[in-house]
FIMIDO-86380 format. One record per residue: x, y, z of N, C-alpha, C in turn; residue in one letter. Coordinates in steps of 0.2 Angstrom, whole numbers, plus 5000, padded with zeros to 4 digits. Example, Ala and Ser with C-alpha at 12.3 -4.5 7.8 and 13.67 -1.06 7.14 Angstrom:
BEGIN
506649725039506249785039506649845039A;506449895035506849955036506450005039S;
***
This chain:
BEGIN
494050375164493950385157494350335153X;493950305148494350255144494850275140X;495350235139495950255135495650255128X;495850305124495550315117495850255113X;495350225109495550165105495650185098X;496150155094496250165087496250095084X;495950095078495950035074496250035068X;496749995066497149995060497149935057X;496849935050496849875047497349865041X;497549805040498049785035497749745030X;497749765023497549725018498049685014X;498549715012499149685008499749685013X;499849625016500349625021501049645019X;501349625014502049645012502049715011X;501549745009501549825008501449865014X;501049835018500749885024500949865031X;501149805032501249785039501749825043X;502349835040502949865044502749935045X;502449975040502250045041501750055046X;501250005045500650015050500849995057X;501349955058501649935065501949995067X;502350035063502650095065502150145068X;501550155064501050205066500750175073X;500650115073500350085079500750095085X;501450095085501950105090501850175092X;501850225087501850295089501150315092X;500650285090499950295093499950265100X;500250205101500250175108500650215113X;501250235110501650285114501250345117X;500850375112500450435114499850425118X;499750355120499150345124498550305121X;498650295115498050255112498150185113X;497550155114497450075114497350055107X;497850025104497850015097497649945095X;497149935091497049865088497249865081X;497649815079497949805073497849735070X;497649735064497549665061497249665054X;497049605052496849595045496249645044X;496249675038495649725036495049685036X;495049625034494449585033494049575040X;494449565045494149555052493749615054X;494049675052493649735054493049745050X;493049725044492449725040491849685043X;492049625046491649585049491449595056X;491849625060491749625067491849695071X;492049745067492149815070491649845074X;490949835072490449865075490349825082X;490549765083490549735089491049755094X;491549795092492049815097491949885100X;492349895105492249965108492350015103X;491850065103491950125099492650165100X;492850185094493550215094493650255088X;494250265086494450295079494650245074X;494250235069494450185064494850225058X;495450205056495750235051495750185045X;495350215040495250175034495750195028X;495850145023496350155018496050175011X;495350195011495050215005494450255007X;494250295002493550335003493150324997X;493050264994492650254988491950254990X;491550254985490850254986490550194990X;490950134989490750074993490850085000X;491150135002491350145010490750195013X;490350225009489850275012489450245017X;489050185015488650155020488950125026X;489550085025489850055031490150115036X;490350165033490550225037490050255041X;489450265038488850295041488650245047X;488650185046488450135051488950145057X;489550145055490050145061489950215065X;489850265061489750335065489150325070X;488550295067487950285071488150235077X;488650195076488850155082489350185087X;489550245085489950285090490650295088X;490850275082491550275080491650345076X;492250365077492550425073492950385067X;492850415061493150395055493750445052X;494350415051494850455048495150405042X;495450435037495650395032496350425028X;496650385025497150405020497050355014X;497250375008497150325003497850295001X;497850225001498450185000498650194993X;498150214988498350224981498350304979X;498450344984498350414982499050444980X;499550414980500250444979500350444971X;500150394968500350394960499650364957X;499450414953498850394949498850424942X;498450394937498550414930498350484929X;497850514932497550574930497050594936X;497150664938496750684943495950674943X;495750684937494950674936494850604937X;495250554934495050484934495150464941X;495650484945495750464952495150494956X;494850554955494350574959493750534958X;493650504951493050464950493150394953X;493750374953493850304955493950294963X;494250344966494450334973494050384978X;493750444976493550494980492750494980X;492350474985491650484985491450544990X;491250594987491050654992490650634998X;490150584997489750565003490150525008X;490650495006491150455011491650505014X;491850555010492350605013492050645018X;491350665017491050705021490950675028X;491050615029490950585036491650575040X;492150605037492850595040492950655045X;493250635050493550685055494150715051X;494650675049495250695045495350655039X;495650685034495850645028496650665028X;497050615028497750625028498050615021X;498250665018498550665011499250655011X;499450625005500150605004500650675004X;500350725001500750785000500250844998X;500550894996500150954994499750944988X;500050914983499650904977499050854978X;499150804982498650754983498050794987X;498250834992497750874996497350914992X;497650944987497350994982496750954978X;496950894976496550854972495950834976X;496050814982495550794987495050844989X;495350904990494950964992494450984986X;494550964980494050974975493450934976X;493450874979492950834981492650834988X;492950884992492750884999492650955001X;492250994996492051064997491651065004X;491851115007491551125014491851095020X;492351045018492651015023493451015022X;493651065018494351075017494851075023X;494551095028495051105034495151035037X;494850985035494950915037495450885034X;495750905028496250875024496950905026X;497350855028498050875031498550835027X;498950875023499550845020500050825025X;500150755026500550735032501150685029X;501050655023501450605021501150545022X;501550485023501250425024501750375028X;501450335032501950295036502450255032X;502150235026502650195021503250235019X;503150305018503650345016504150355022X;503850355028504350365034504950315034X;504750255032505250195032505750205026X;505650255022506250265017506750325019X;506550355025506950405027507650385030X;508150425029508850395031508850375038X;508550405043508650375050508250315051X;507750295046507450235047507650175043X;508050195038508250135033508650075036X;508950095042509350035045508849975047X;508149995047507649945049507749885045X;507949895038507949845033508649825031X;509149845035509849835033510049765033X;509849725038509949655038509649615033X;508949635031508649595026508949615019X;509149675018509449695012510149655011X;510549655016511149615016511049545015X;510549515018510349445016510149425009X;509849475006509649474999510249474995X;510749514996511349524992511749454993X;511749434999512149365000511849314996X;511149314995510749254992510849264984X;510749324982510649334975511249364971X;511749394975512249424973512049494970X;512449524965512249584962511749574957X;511049594959510549574955510149634952X;509749624947509349674944508649664946X;508349714949507649704951507149734946X;506649694944506149714939505449714943X;505149774944504549774948503949784942X;503449744943502849744938502249764941X;501749794938501149814940500649804934X;500549744932500049734927499449694929X;499149704935498549674937497949684932X;497949734929497449754924497349704918X;497949674916497949624911498249554913X;498449544920498749484922498549474929X;497849484930497549474937497549404940X;497749394946497749324949497049284948X;496549324948495849284947495749274940X;496149294935495949284928496249344924X;496449334918496749384914496349444913X;495649444912495249494910494749514916X;494849494922494349504927494449574931X;494949604930495149664934494649724934X;494349734928493849784927493249764930X;493049704930492449684934492549694942X;493149674944493349684951493349754953X;493549804949493549874950492749894950X;492349874946491649894946491349864952X;491449804954491149774960491349814966X;491949844966492149884972491949954971X;491549974967491250044966491750094964X;492250064960492750114957492750134950X;492150114947492050134940491350174940X;491450244939490950284940490350284935X;490550274928490050274923490350234917X;489950234911490150194905490850234902X;490850294903491450334900492050314904X;491950304910492550284915492750204913X;492250164912492350094910492750094903X;492550134898492850134892493550154893X;493750204897494350224899494750164901X;494550124906494850064908494950014903X;494550004898494649954893495249984889X;495350044887495850074884496550064888X;496450074894497050074899497349994899X;496849954899497049884899497449864893X;497149884887497549874881498249904881X;498349964884498949994884499449954889X;499149934895499549884899499749824896X;499349794892499549734888500149744884X;500149804880500649814876501349824880X;501249854886501849864890502049804893X;501549754895501749694898502149654893X;501949654886502249614881502949644880X;503049714881503749744880504149724886X;503849714892504249694898504549624897X;504049584895504349514894504849514889X;504849544883505349554878505949574881X;505849634885506449664888506849614893X;506449574897506749534902507149474898X;506849454893507149394889507849424886X;507749484883508349514880508949534885X;508749564891509249574896509549514898X;509149464899509449394901509949364896X;509749374890510149354884510849394884X;510849454884511449494884511849494890X;511549484896511949484902511749414906X;511949354903511649294906511949284913X;512449314915512749304922512449344927X;512049394925511749444929511049414932X;511049404939510349384941509849434941X;509249414939508649454938508149434942X;507849474946507249464951506649494948X;506149464946505549494944505049484950X;504849544952504349554958503749574955X;503249534954502549554952502149594957X;501649624955501149664960500849604964X;500649614970500349564974499749534971X;499349564967498749534964498849514957X;499449514955499549484948499549404949X;499549374943499649304942500349294942X;500749274947501449264948501649204944X;501249154944501449094940501449104933X;501049154930501149164923501849184920X;502149224924502849244923503249184922X;503149134927503549074927503449034921X;502849034919502648994913502949024906X;502949084906503149114899503949134899X;504249144905504949164904505349094904X;506049104902506449044902506549024909X;506648954909506848924916507648924916X;507848964921508548974922508748994929X;509348974931509548984938509649064940X;509649104935509749174936509149214934X;508549184933507949214933507549194938X;507249244942506849224948506249264948X;505649234949505049264950504849264957X;504849314961504849314968504449374971X;503949354976503649414979503649394986X;504149414990504249404997504349465001X;504049475006504249525011504149595008X;504249645012504149715010504649735004X;504449775000504849794994505549834995X;505449865001506049915002506749885003X;506849825007507449795007507649765000X;507249744996507349724989507649784985X;507349844986507549904982508249924985X;508349914991509049934994509549884992X;509449824991509849774989510049774982X;509549794977509649784970510249834968X;510549814962511049854959510649914956X;510049894953509649944950508949914949X;508449954949507749934949507449964942X;507049924939506649944933505949934934X;505549984932504849984933504550024927X;503850034927503550074923502950104926X;502850164928502350194931502150164938X;502650144942502550104948502750144954X;502350134959502550174966503250154968X;503450094966504150074969504650114966X;504550154960505050194957505050254962X;504550274965504650334970504950314976X;504850254978505150224984505950214983X;506150194977506850184976507150254976X;506850304973507150374973507250394980X;506750384984506750414991507350374995X;507450314993507950274996508650284993X;508650334988509250354985509650294982X;509250254978509450194975509350204967X;509750174963509650184956509050154953X;508650194949507950164947507850194940X;507650144936507550164929506750154927X;506450204924505750194921505850174914X;505650114912505750084906505050104902X;505050144897504450174894504450164886X;504450104884504550094877503950114873X;503350114877502750134874502450194879X;502250244876502050304880501350324878X;500950344883500350374882500250424888X;500150484886500150534892499550524897X;498950494894498350484898498450424902X;498950384901498950324905499650314909X;500150354907500750354911500750394917X;501050364923500950394929501550444930X;501450504931501950554931502550544936X;502350544942502850544948503350494948X;503150424948503650374948504150384942X;503850404936504350404930504750464930X;504550524932504950584932505550574938X;505450544943505950534948506450484946X;506350444941506750394939507250414933X;507750374931508050384925507650354919X;507350394915506850374910507250344903X;507050284901507350254896506750234891X;506850244885506250244880506350184875X;506850154875506950094870507350044873X;507349984870507649924873508449934871X;508649964866509349974864509650024869X;509250074871509550124876509650084883X;509150044884509150014891509749964891X;509849924886510449884886511149914886X;511149974883511750014884511850044891X;511350064894511450094901511550044907X;511349984906511349934911512049924914X;512549914910513149894912513449934918X;513350004918513550044923513350024930X;512849984930512549964937512849894939X;513149864935513249794936513849774941X;514349814940514949794944515149844950X;514749894951514949934957514349964959X;514349994965513750024968513750094965X;513150114962513150184960512750224965X;513150274967512850324972512350364969X;511750374972511250424970511050464976X;511150524976511050574981510450624979X;509950624983509450674981509650744981X;510150764985510450834985510750854978X;510850804974511250814967510750834962X;510150824963509650844958509050884961X;509150954960508650994963507950994961X;507950984954507250984951506850924953X;507150864954506850804956506650814964X;507150844967506950854975506350904976X;506350954972505751004972505050964970X;505150924965504550884963504350844969X;504750804972504650754977504350794983X;504550854985504350894990503650914989X;503450934983502750954982502250894982X;502450834980502050774980502050744987X;502550754991502650714997502750755003X;502350755008502550785014502850735019X;503150755024503550715029504150685027X;504550715022505150695020505750715025X;505550765029506050795034505650815040X;505950835045505650855052505250795054X;504650805057504250755060504050695055X;504050635058503750585054503050585052X;502850565047502150565045501750525051X;501950475054501650445059501550485065X;501950525067501950575072501350635070X;501450655064500950705062500250675062X;500150615060499450585060499250575067X;499650555072499450545079499250605082X;499650655080499550725083498850745081X;498650735075497950755073497450715077X;497550645078497050605081496950625088X;497450655091497350675098496850735099X;496750765093496250825094495550795093X;495450735091494750715091494450705098X;493850725098493450725105493350655107X;493350645114493250575116492550545114X;492550485113491950445111491450445117X;490750465116490250465121489750415119X;489550375123489050325122488350355124X;488050385119487350415120486850355119X;486250375121485750315121485650295114X;485650345109485550325102486050285099X;486650295102487250245100487150175103X;486950175109486850105112486250075109X;485750105108485150075104485350045097X;485750085094485850065087486350005087X;486850005091487349955092486949885094X;486449895098486049835100485649805095X;485349855091484949825085485349795080X;485949825079486449795074486649725076X;486849715082487049655085486549605084X;485849625086485349575086485249555078X;485249595074485149575067485749535064X;486349545066486849505064486849435067X;486649425073486549365077485949325073X;485449355071484949325067485149295061X;485549335057485849315051486249255051X;486649255057487149205058486749135059X;486149135062485749075063485549045057X;485349085052485049055046485549055040X;486149075042486649085036486849015034X;486949005028487248935025487848955021X;488248915020488848925016488748905009X;488848955005488848944998489348894995X;489148854990489548804987490048844982X;490648824983491148854978491448794975X;491548804968491948754964492648744966X;492948684966493648684968494148734965X;494048744958494448794955494348864958X;493748884960493648944963493948954970X;493948894974494248894981494948894980X;495248864975495948864974496248934972X;495848974968496049044966495949084972X;495449074976495349114982495949104987X;496149044988496749024992497349064990X;497449064983498049084980498049164981X;497449194981497449264982497549284989X;497349244994497449255001498149255002X;498449195000499249185001499649244998X;499449274993499849324990499749394993X;499149404996498949464998499049465006X;498849415009498849415017498949345019X;499649335021499849265023499749255030X;499449295034499449295041499949325045X;499849345051500349375056500349335062X;500949325065501049295071501349345076X;501249325083501449375088502149375088X;502549325086503249335085503449385080X;503149385075503249435069503149505072X;502549515075502449585078502949605083X;503149565088503549575093504249595090X;504449555085505149565082505149635079X;504649655075504549725072504649775078X;504249765083504249815089504949825091X;505249765093505949765095506449805091X;506349795084506849825079506649905079X;506049925080505949995080506150025087X;506149985092506350015099507150025098X;507549975096508249985095508450035090X;508050045085508250095080508150165082X;507550175085507350245087507450265094X;507550215098507650235105506950255108X;506350235105505750255107505350185109X;504750195111504250135112504450085117X;504850105122505050055127504450035131X;503950075132503350065136502850025132X;502950015126502449985122502449905122X;501849875123501849805124501249775119X;501349715116500949685111500649625115X;499949615114499649555115499249525109X;499149465108498749435103498049425106X;497549455103496849445105496449395101X;496649385095496349335091496849315085X;496649275081497049255075497049325070X;497749345069497849395065497549465068X;497549465074497249525078497649535084X;497949605085498349615090498149685094X;498349685100498249755104498949775106X;499049845104499649875107499449935111X;499849935117499649985122500350005126X;500250055129500850075133500750065141X;501250035144501150025151501150095155X;501250145152501250215156500550245155X;500050215152499450245151498850195153X;
***
């Protein structure tokens, strides 16, 4: 009998690679043959590969047809939602991210926690038993026993930047790398805008984001002016225009616009982190690091509850300037045990904070999926798909792109997915082996550019 195969795609490398590697290690240890690589490669080639379990990162309307085709090709589909932890409003999230036709094709949907599971159940009527609140591999890496994974990186950042203030931004709606006003069109093209009412909501949200963006720029300038010796690192969202910050902010040795590596070591190294409705506010809280939600402009329909409520909330520039000095000269200890209210909120929204890792819970569920069987209908469908694809490739011509469009596309790729090497993958495996005492039987081989196979020598 063939070893069960699991496919894990990575879209945004700095956000997903480490956590997805942890999940791949757990799955390989459990006996899965794991293929991990760039998400785009799976979109292009997955149906040509041996049928297995494909873990997708979203369940939007755009995924309905591809998932149906994969199922006909003999695949099982499971999913979690990379954006399911922090969203503006449950109804808006259901419109943008949850398509009942896509959800109905899943063997399992892995929710971030009980609240997320309840929101998804409303769109998955008749399949509620398939929704499991497990947490998420990214949250596993914030747990106390796994934080040393980033200890060396955090220490290197402290040595390089000293005692620095980290400002995380998420203004892609008004500062998108493809152009200031293209984000809504990108959402629509991705099937994430349900109707005109939904589109109107996003126009209003964009205006709200513009106001906060302007307030953040003013805040950065003011903090730098009041505390010129304090290094400030601005870390934009992966799909923001990073260069725009460099253009509009003062050129100074203590002002840095950087987006490198996973955010967790930056959160661990910073004296404090400032954000507004950003997932990094949740991650900083889970890492027990000082975190401030700067909310000079508030709108209940647009502010994201969880990252703000788990942070120290500051509502004016004057208040922010008054509170910052306490973080500059000494390490401020933050213990989750000291705030029962926040701890209870986090437990409702997030599973997997204690006991089993989310990765172990996910793999435990995957082992319950019945083996793949190659029926005649599956073989026939796969053959017809491969024949059609081969015919398309014969007559396919490359569309002309203007130089500016090619430059923008290259810039997007570099910010979102800069490539993976075998050395990188093996380094992460070795660090997990030393830290956990697990995965000694797991081996990695490279099977193509940005595509790797993890398996256990014991299976």
